[in-house]
Steps between C-alpha positions, in 0.01 A plus 500: 500500500781311342524751223497780755777323686707459190454863416601607852804274478602642159462873600820527729696291260406758217591788738838353571572437138399866411715631783800300385460607135470872605807483736696318228405782260599752760852365554551472128511891497793509751770476231329782303488701816873438562583597148292824486730804446324753724335494845173611351500206252575244774212640713276510206566124424456400852178678555354388157602136584313512839176652359533278186497189696152583607582481871440874551286778360777757536870516601688802631872456573690755721876468507780703654790598271859545614436860602200378708250671265181289443427373154134382414353303216131401472300260281139370532133611526539750772692837528779603734367703796557876452756552760878547463696175430728542791215570739305190361812280538550598864121440569521144363837440672345575844214253419750206463608553867830425645497127382493613132291199389223479245151619602156479363301812600170645391536724199326791666790518741742558214280671252230726609168438334604145377380158605636150505832364623854614443816303541809697622835321443838626589758502231837394660848451354709193566628661824148504629475881499160639391547729207154517356129400534255333264131609550277242328124502464395126530282356225436178701600476865471121485817484300688689761662194657822470697664337202385776273622772742834337526539476123377867461760622760779309300370661181491851649848444660642410171342808346635718784845346479502554127417867539755544789772323297420717191529811719831379657646426152390834380661663802812295461520598133466865592754467775737308271449778229555776760819324623618443162430865396670608807802279431504613131472861581781507757806628334712267714560133434328282753630149529475181716758237560504158668756416763744378231497830326280402200268759380133385549328829405614816326312807365490605135723802582799257477491572123572865569787420735661200321355483144349155588144372507385380837464140363877501413583578868243286679649189656866613464737571775547874584877449515507445123417868444742652750848614415786286630635765742165531682413127532661433830362815657150406376534142637593640837188726494289207363594311816386788722171494323463123564568569859198716514647849470415760235780594259557829320795537267631611151617236249594492129319297250633395151269536214511271204638782293798528741394823662513516881203623694528621856189417703376581848350182655289459810410155620283360772460139604169307434408295802262219552466360858827663604694352205638715223354344176606773250621849456294800366692788349489825312771606255533855375730620229728762647773483243457868401437608867819330610692653214380843600566433862847403409545815311358696798734317746803590278384852480428521879867434569583837358248675718487286808692750711248771406185291543563255778363731768207628280192282477136532428216268576311376178180315502248398232126516526221338315329821371150343535511338850777722639666170625876496537641256256876559532748688735865550527689440831498877571128487543545248770757715665279806454169354639624236740283228329643186350470441123231227548301739726527771244383282208172421698430872561360786289638859479221611714640297788822713510313826527303698738123424534292677255769521228352236276315727257820711458710194419229388257505849338882508472517148347247583238667830424834329444363208295313756277756788472832352575778573767424731784650598836338533846604595838270258674356477847730296717529121457386308813775238599425177655604640839257798462754764429449738213752549219494797278561401133519654155342293239589477126231305320485348152361228282704173484417238257567128562421251216235735362340586828526850641585554870514800710860539610577721805855602588503604866766720651521553872517882545444516871847639565453751220151587629630534845782731391243705298272509801789618724585773238133597489489518880813710504373735245166516679691580827689792336188624346317472841781688666498758226123559524511505876797742503321723251184496708703568816683802325156661415349418843511787741318409828599226728166326461553471126855372542387224735215406272733463199760298695230265642318460181826425309596244753163323516366538131464184292694687217746613780688292738190309603541475870170431683534779756733786566541754793694811560615570848649839578785560739442713817843623600376642831369170627724280295219299364329413179129579461264370218427774253319333210417155358355345184372153419187277507297449804456128451622208284182523289571870431867414435397282196310785331631838624716552186298296248244790433787730403678229303176426306504865394848446358656793698866566504680556837502872444115496460461264806721728708278800384164312572612379841663819599160685459335234712792499755451495797115474469519134368754419789310625800491169676863401420610853593335456849667166526834648400466782761494251774862415434731644762858347516758611748854494368681488836585133462791488241413138409162617387472410115374851427789660692749278332355584155530877570852464664639289225309663222407163351178313415427219737287190428340365809374151539337477843518120512885511439604797713403746784430840353527645857169692479238550764232245546240776454630573156547130394147420610375797286721432209479121428666410164752214527735667259556868430772742368612833661650758270649820669400829354830691558666787318858612520446711819175373648258217584151530359364163628456147362298333226347174620368248242355136511297250302260430778219356285675320211769354727748541214855498612688832473807439276834675480399657174199647684735651762719641214199686349378614847848648569473721180160630574582558865780727409272710271243493759720637773611793287152579409377486862790719605409752223142497593575566872729782411230641286241459772740679742556786244122522439433522880760771543361684193148463642613637843678795325187565284284490817739737668501730200113491484487578872729794443308619206167467686643672803629786289168525327313489826738768641439728198129435519496563870689821462280604210186415682632670808556814309168462332345430830644808657381715206160320487451539871574874478287555193215286646521695819481836306223374273299326761395814695362705207355169359310449831367861487386465140325157588328659795381800318382289209304272732335801663403646154380161381279439800348851456408460136162396378460189295434682186784740531695505173833512680432205731668248283813725463536518874450132523793443267716729719414284803585168324835623377574654837435151665714337240784736562472454879500115448807530284689721744422244776641212284805695425567595865438135591741370239773738582459462874373142550366403840683258707314160518340409834538126485242266653389143483262550195237261385502557122188302436300730735667800350395401141131449619505836678648686203246362253219579737629866544499537116137381483384806319778489243437124404190431315402143589285478167803566302807371689508153657737479795653154558678397827757222512630557851713257694325455833819393662707778367770626751479857602722756340730767657358821356337839542120457458438851380779499251393153381143621462625796287692252274186286459278805421746626227522164322123427524408844381743458196330160420153647519612783257625236259178295524255790421282263305497243792688182575643297790734584784665214667687515835715203608731455796760227560805414702807439283865454583465644861317806377132596447371618171185693372412462137249750347397402147262698274349410170576828318702557179818444675826706507684558169840326491681828438353648826573210731843633608369856557172455706684535831698808402397837646296733282445223234126481410293397193201702624460865396386609852746254687780625726724194432557458875254234604692184417831671581370566850370138526846365399669738745278377792558134415870551480491672845334178619798287362258352253461486120227645268497327154267532212417234231289550196420366149307697231120456535549266806497762772772591757619341823664676790696292741578628840757308701548581882705338792312286735470634860773377720321518825239230584149605496438460879787733572295796389 
């Protein structure tokens, strides 16, 4: 038992001794860790130390670097879990909890498929911030005492601090190298002075400037290197710097070789806690520049009178970033921005949106190919106004760096003058084209179309709407004659765009619109024709314009136009212009224009152009009206001449027919008696002959020819001595049906289809029923003869224009065009056995009824005869 007791007493003592030995061994590695030259080497030493002390089977160290990336190093018997290092680090980080203290956890919680216990220990720097985690697989959990954990945390903190210190040193070295490289690569001399003026730092470029090494200058007073004449001025400026103000100045330094160097110096105070503890400055050798500037100044005196009023804006751009790196004062004046504002902008900021790619292209072109010139889109000033500029661009090198130099010239006035000249030329061209069009226009409608189109066309004077009001001398008033313009604001925006997209000239537009005029303007025409303006009131703006022969601009908000409420309610523009259309001797009317939809003000130059076109329009309207009057008189004389000619022809025809009639009547009377006797004897002989008598057919021919001659004699007597119509209230529909029924034996229903399209409400005609039946019989028989092979016969009745009409249409071969004018002439026939009197008698009957008989035909489409008769004047119930 005693031995056992001794053994149990010795076992903790041995464990403590072992723990102390291993911890001592672990901390012996700290100097090596601190001295290691890489982060990986530091982590390797720490990890191997922890596993080599036999406290842990494996050790995995996760550490954040300065860029917050996770670095991992592993030693021991187990492998690192196959997941990304960063994800594994965040997983372990969450297990430590918000307290960030060491924890013992079952290994299966940290490593899937493993067993045992794992110790998670945060790796903190001296500030207490966790910058890493140690994941340790315990070899013996009994050794994991509070003392051991505390020492382990200290060891890991030393390791973490060593790594962090190493990273900071490397970053500091990089920063110092970058700073030194920056200082060394700046062409200017950078220096620092203490409040007494001693140089505490100076860049190596001092050698290029003064021929001295930086060590030769360091610690000396700056005043030792300044020429005597500048010392007091520099001391005064030095005092300003110590007062906290930046200083910019030129001064002259004296080199050891006796040569003077002019430098541009810019200094700024270095403050600490509100107190100036030194001065930081930049010095640039401007000796050659100042010499050149002096030469330029001396040269400028000779040309100052010539150049003092001429200036251009000059700016430099970084060709890669398009940033503005330098400007002259004229750029400030041109853009309205201050120099500081401009130096914080890019070239894109001074242009219209969407111009970036074009600026990029131009810069690349100039940098690649050399100087070029552009007439740019306008610059946008700070106040939002646009300035038209001409740009001369070139490459400008400063100390070996190429910049894009742009010389900007304000050409707004020049461009405005050019635009004014262009408008004037356009006006003259418009007037020329409108005048040419008016000269070729004949009718009044065309003249008005040309004037209104010229006034409203986008390539013309561009008013939204225009109206022509004609002057009525009898009633002393103006009446709307024509108008042109859009019907709505939406249409106003696109009414001319279609024509403009086609690239048409004004002449072509005039031609296009003229052919559509006034069809395109039906609605605006009707609107214009509602204008009626009485001129009895002498204060009426239209009366004043005509009386004084001047164009008047009316602003309804500023003056009373003395017009009727009815007109002002109809015509609502706030502003409009009235141009009188007057010639030397007469008043044609007025031209009324407005910008009703665009609301654009009517300017004096618009009135000037309107006056020119109004003069041409008045002359053209007068010429058209005179031409219309002449045409009307010519037409009247032509009609009178035609009536005289027709009357003479009718008289001659009547006299000829009368003479023919007398002769025909006498001859017919003399022929009829023997013809009757011949016919009578022939019938007696024919009736007495047997069927097989060889002379029977000859006697039959004598009878047929005798009947034909008797019928011809009757027609001739009827034509030469027409019967007087016995007018009655005649139902034409019933007459047509009765006539067709009467001709039942002549119309073969199997060959001819009769179609009726009769108006059941047809008014009665004032006509002779017997004579009208004769007309129908003649026309129908002619149609049946033309349709020997069958066809259709269509009857239609309608009321039209206060008259009644009968249409008879067949489906025969039609009437040849060369015969259309002859078919109603007496004795004209295309049939060998025809008398040529049938249609002549029909025409004569219809004329005696105060009606019309017309024929229409197309080859192979049949013929149509149209009978037009007056409607009965007496009501039906009066008969």
